[in-house]
C-alpha positions as CSV (number, residue, x, y, z in Angstrom):
1,M,90.8,141.4,60.5
2,V,91.9,143.2,63.6
3,R,90.3,140.6,65.8
4,G,92.0,137.8,63.9
5,F,95.4,139.4,64.2
6,L,95.0,139.9,68.0
7,A,93.8,136.3,68.4
8,F,97.0,135.1,66.6
9,V,99.2,137.2,68.8
10,F,97.4,136.1,72.0
11,G,97.8,132.4,70.9
12,C,101.6,132.9,70.4
13,L,101.7,134.5,73.9
14,L,100.0,131.5,75.4
15,L,102.4,129.1,73.6
16,G,105.3,131.0,75.0
17,S,104.0,130.9,78.5
18,G,103.4,127.1,78.9
19,P,104.3,125.7,82.3
20,A,107.6,123.9,82.9
21,K,107.4,120.2,83.5
22,A,107.0,119.1,87.1
23,A,109.8,116.7,88.2
24,G,109.2,113.3,89.9
25,I,111.9,112.4,92.4
26,V,111.6,109.2,94.4
27,I,113.7,108.3,97.5
28,D,113.2,104.8,98.8
29,A,114.5,102.5,101.6
30,T,114.3,98.8,100.6
31,G,115.5,95.6,102.1
32,E,115.7,93.5,105.3
33,D,118.1,95.7,107.3
34,T,120.3,98.8,106.9
35,A,123.2,96.7,108.2
36,T,123.1,93.9,105.6
37,E,121.3,95.3,102.5
38,Q,124.0,96.7,100.3
39,S,121.6,98.8,98.2
40,F,119.2,99.8,101.0
41,W,118.9,103.5,100.1
42,G,118.0,104.9,96.7
43,I,117.1,108.1,94.9
44,A,115.8,108.3,91.3
45,F,115.0,111.4,89.2
46,E,112.2,109.9,87.2
47,S,110.6,112.8,85.3
48,G,110.7,116.5,84.8
49,D,113.4,119.1,84.2
50,G,116.5,120.4,86.0
51,F,119.3,118.8,88.1
52,I,119.5,117.7,91.7
53,E,122.0,119.7,93.8
54,S,121.8,117.8,97.1
55,F,120.0,115.0,98.9
56,T,119.8,114.7,102.7
57,I,118.6,112.0,105.1
58,D,118.2,113.5,108.6
59,I,117.6,111.0,111.5
60,S,118.6,113.4,114.3
61,D,115.0,113.5,115.6
62,A,114.2,109.8,115.1
63,G,116.2,107.9,117.7
64,I,114.6,105.4,120.0
65,S,114.0,106.6,123.6
66,F,117.3,105.7,125.2
67,D,119.8,107.0,122.6
68,E,120.2,109.1,119.5
69,A,120.1,107.5,116.1
70,F,123.2,107.8,113.8
71,F,124.7,106.5,110.6
72,D,127.4,103.9,111.5
73,F,130.6,105.0,109.7
74,D,133.0,104.3,112.5
75,G,134.9,101.6,110.6
76,G,134.0,98.9,113.1
77,I,134.8,95.2,112.5
78,F,131.1,94.2,112.1
79,N,130.3,93.7,108.4
80,N,133.6,95.4,107.6
81,Q,131.9,98.7,108.6
82,P,132.8,101.4,106.1
83,T,133.7,105.0,107.0
84,A,131.4,106.5,104.4
85,P,128.4,105.5,102.3
86,V,129.2,102.8,99.7
87,F,127.6,103.4,96.3
88,T,126.5,100.1,94.8
89,E,124.5,101.3,91.8
90,L,125.1,104.4,89.7
91,N,123.1,105.2,86.6
92,G,124.1,108.3,84.8
93,L,126.5,109.3,87.6
94,T,130.0,108.6,88.7
95,E,131.5,108.7,92.2
96,G,133.4,111.7,91.1
97,D,130.1,113.6,90.7
98,I,129.3,113.0,94.4
99,T,130.6,114.8,97.5
100,V,129.6,113.3,100.9
101,E,128.8,115.7,103.8
102,T,127.9,114.7,107.4
103,S,126.8,116.4,110.6
104,E,128.8,116.5,113.8
105,P,129.1,113.0,115.3
106,V,126.6,111.9,117.9
107,M,127.9,112.2,121.5
108,G,131.4,112.9,120.2
109,H,131.9,109.5,118.6
110,A,133.8,109.8,115.4
111,G,132.1,108.4,112.3
112,R,128.6,108.5,113.8
113,P,126.7,111.4,112.3
114,S,122.9,111.8,112.4
115,I,122.6,113.7,109.1
116,L,124.0,112.5,105.8
117,T,124.1,114.7,102.7
118,L,125.1,113.8,99.1
119,N,126.1,116.9,97.0
120,F,126.2,116.5,93.2
121,A,128.3,118.3,90.6
122,E,126.2,120.8,88.6
123,G,124.5,119.2,85.6
124,S,125.4,115.6,86.8
125,F,122.1,114.3,88.3
126,G,119.3,114.8,85.8
127,V,116.2,113.1,84.6
128,G,116.7,109.4,84.1
129,D,119.6,109.2,86.6
130,S,119.6,107.2,89.8
131,L,121.8,105.7,92.5
132,R,121.7,103.3,95.4
133,F,124.0,103.0,98.4
134,F,124.8,101.2,101.6
135,A,124.7,103.1,104.9
136,D,124.1,101.3,108.2
137,T,122.2,103.0,111.0
138,D,122.0,102.4,114.8
139,F,119.3,103.2,117.3
140,L,116.9,104.1,114.6
141,M,113.4,102.6,115.3
142,S,114.6,99.0,115.6
143,D,117.6,96.7,115.0
144,P,117.4,95.2,112.5
145,L,115.6,98.0,110.7
146,P,113.7,96.8,107.5
147,G,112.8,99.1,104.7
148,S,109.1,99.1,105.8
149,G,110.2,100.4,109.2
150,L,111.3,103.7,107.9
151,G,107.6,104.6,107.3
152,E,106.9,103.9,110.9
153,A,109.9,105.7,112.3
154,S,108.6,109.2,113.1
155,G,111.1,112.0,112.4
156,V,113.2,110.6,109.5
157,E,113.3,113.6,107.2
158,V,114.4,113.6,103.6
159,R,115.4,116.8,101.8
160,V,116.1,117.4,98.1
161,K,117.4,120.6,96.6
162,L,117.6,121.4,92.9
163,F,120.1,123.8,91.2
164,D,117.2,126.2,90.4
165,Q,116.8,126.6,94.2
166,A,113.6,124.5,94.5
167,E,113.8,122.7,97.9
168,M,111.6,119.9,99.1
169,A,111.3,118.0,102.4
170,G,109.2,115.0,103.5
171,L,108.9,111.9,105.6
172,F,109.1,108.3,104.6
173,E,105.8,106.4,104.1
174,T,105.6,102.6,104.0
175,T,104.9,101.4,100.5
176,D,105.4,97.6,101.0
177,S,105.0,96.0,104.4
178,G,107.2,93.1,103.2
179,S,106.9,89.4,103.5
180,G,110.2,88.1,104.5
181,D,112.2,90.6,102.4
182,G,111.9,93.7,104.7
183,G,109.6,95.6,102.4
184,S,110.1,99.3,101.6
185,S,109.3,102.9,102.4
186,A,109.5,105.9,100.1
187,V,109.2,109.6,99.7
188,D,107.8,111.0,96.4
189,F,108.4,114.6,95.4
190,A,106.7,116.5,92.6
191,V,108.8,119.6,92.0
192,P,106.7,122.7,91.4
193,P,107.4,124.2,88.0
194,A,109.8,127.2,87.9
195,A,108.6,130.5,86.5
196,V,109.3,130.7,82.8
197,P,110.6,134.0,81.5
198,L,108.7,135.2,78.5
199,P,110.8,137.9,76.8
200,A,110.0,136.7,73.2
201,A,106.3,136.5,73.8
202,A,106.2,139.8,75.6
203,W,108.1,141.5,72.8
204,L,105.7,140.0,70.3
205,F,102.7,141.3,72.1
206,L,104.1,144.8,72.4
207,S,105.1,144.8,68.8
208,A,101.7,143.7,67.7
209,I,100.0,146.5,69.7
210,G,102.4,149.0,68.1
211,M,101.6,147.7,64.6
212,L,97.9,147.8,65.3
213,L,98.0,151.4,66.6
214,G,100.1,152.5,63.6
215,W,97.8,150.8,61.2
216,R,94.7,152.5,62.7
217,G,96.5,155.8,62.7
218,L,97.3,155.4,59.0
219,R,93.7,154.6,58.2
220,A,92.5,157.7,60.1
221,S,94.9,160.0,58.3
222,N,93.8,158.6,54.9
223,G,90.2,159.2,55.8
């Protein structure tokens, strides 16, 4: 009886201490060229738990030999150059959920940052949500720069931060070399499960031990 009771308690403890789900977050670069593909960049929260706090693309260490790479937000006349990323697909998000942050401009030229960060309102970017956007680059690997080229451009770092403080960083890898369509590169993150507090399970275990000791003491006192 005692063994059965302890087995029941231990089972409850194990149920309460199950691991949290790992999250699958995929960032990709797809298309013929950053200057012409309107949905070149994308990020999708495919599986897991939690919410994304920020997403960063850092090309500061990935420029070709004679210049430093940058995002082209200077408002130039070519391709009606915008002054910020243009969101072309939003699933589960609105533009009001997103705040754009950039680094200091390269060589003092306004609108030419080498680091682009998208910050998301708390609770807005969860599992099943995704977005795509346009953001041209210059002096990054080649011009034009196809999606497959990001996997060959050493030093293009992607960072993702969750609201539970989990942070990840990685480099693009070519996933499709392309055949006339530019192909694609991607970074896949599996978020490590967060520690799960177990107050209920712990209290159950302690209560069971107390009940067992009390029961044994009662038996001893009754002979």
